[in-house]
C-alpha positions in Angstrom: -1.8 -17.5 14.3 1.0 -15.1 13.5 0.9 -16.1 9.8 -2.9 -15.5 9.7 -2.5 -12.1 11.3 0.3 -11.2 8.8 -1.8 -12.4 5.9 -4.8 -10.3 7.0 -2.6 -7.2 7.6 -1.0 -7.7 4.1 -4.5 -8.0 2.5 -5.7 -4.9 4.3 -2.7 -2.9 3.2 -3.1 -4.2 -0.4 -6.8 -3.1 -0.4 -5.9 0.3 1.0 -3.2 0.7 -1.6 -5.5 -0.5 -4.4 -8.3 2.0 -3.6 -6.4 5.1 -4.8 -5.0 3.1 -7.7 -8.5 2.0 -8.8 -9.7 5.7 -8.6 -6.7 6.9 -10.6 -6.7 4.2 -13.3 -10.0 5.1 -15.0 -8.8 8.6 -15.8 -5.8 7.7 -18.1 -7.9 4.9 -19.5 -10.6 7.3 -20.6 -8.0 9.6 -22.1 -6.5 6.8 -24.2 -10.0 5.7 -25.4 -10.8 9.3 -26.5 -7.8 9.3 -28.8 -8.6 8.1 -32.3 
């Protein structure tokens, strides 16, 4: 059970860490696309 709890906690922390990253990624991507 400890392994399952650890896996769930790791996945939750990964999702929380990915949310701000997903919000910040589109900004530089748009800037690079605008460049000729």
